C-alpha positions, 0 to 999 in steps of 0.5 A, a space after each residue: 059341442 063334441 056331439 054337435 061336431 059328430 062325436 057320438 061314442 062318448 064315455 065319461 067318468 067322475 068321482 061324484 055320483 051327482 055329476 054322473 047323474 047330471 051327465 046321464 041326464 044329457 043323453 050324450 054319453 054311451 057309458 058313464 062310470 064312477 072313478 076317482 082319478 089319481 086314486 084308482 085306475 080308469 075303467 078301460 083297457 090300455 089303448 082303448 080311446 081315440 081321444 081323452 079329455 079332462 076339462 075343469 078337473 086338473 087343479 089342486 084338490 081335484 085330479 092330481 097331476 100324477 093321474 096324467 100317465 093313467 090318461 095316457 095309458 087308455 089312449 090309443 097310439 096316435 090318439 089325442 089328449 086334451 087337458 086344461 087347467 086354470 092359470 089363476 094365482 092360487 092354481 099356479 103351483 099345481 100348474 107348474 107341477 102339471 107342466 113338469 109331468 107333461 114335459 117329462 112324458 114328452 122327454 120320455 117319448 110317450 107323446 108329443 105336444 100339438 098345442 098349448 093355448 092360453 085363454 084369458 077369460 077361461 072361467 068366472 073368478 070367485 074373488 077379485 084377487 084371482 081375476 085376470 087384469 081387472 076382468 071378472 074372469 080367470 085365465 086358463 090353458 089348453 094342452 093338446 098332445 098326441 100319443 106316440 105310436 108304439 115303436 116297432 119291435 126288433 126281431 
């Protein structure tokens, strides 16, 4: 969808060689690199990207919430971060932990919230207990933040 909307300089990272191969086969990415978020720094300099997205990876046993400052590090001042997580019952502790990190960065003045949007039918549920209101889906949430510009230095 990003490519269809004119975004042509896409870089990607994943901890799985198989997922990187799958991404490579789409022909959409200029650069793909292996990186395990939360265990190693992103392979990019500070302030490198106009926008950073993490979709489908922020959850228990995947990308830890402690990786969020690293996502912020590689984003340009004024750039955007779009993050998502699931709202199913088993992910609620992680979601609360993630939201505490997001709020903490906002209180520190590192970024400002642009949008938080709940999505009822986020993805297919793997069990009846996880489904939202009798559907076969679980809910999720989208967070969009804008990195604050670098404050002017005093001379």
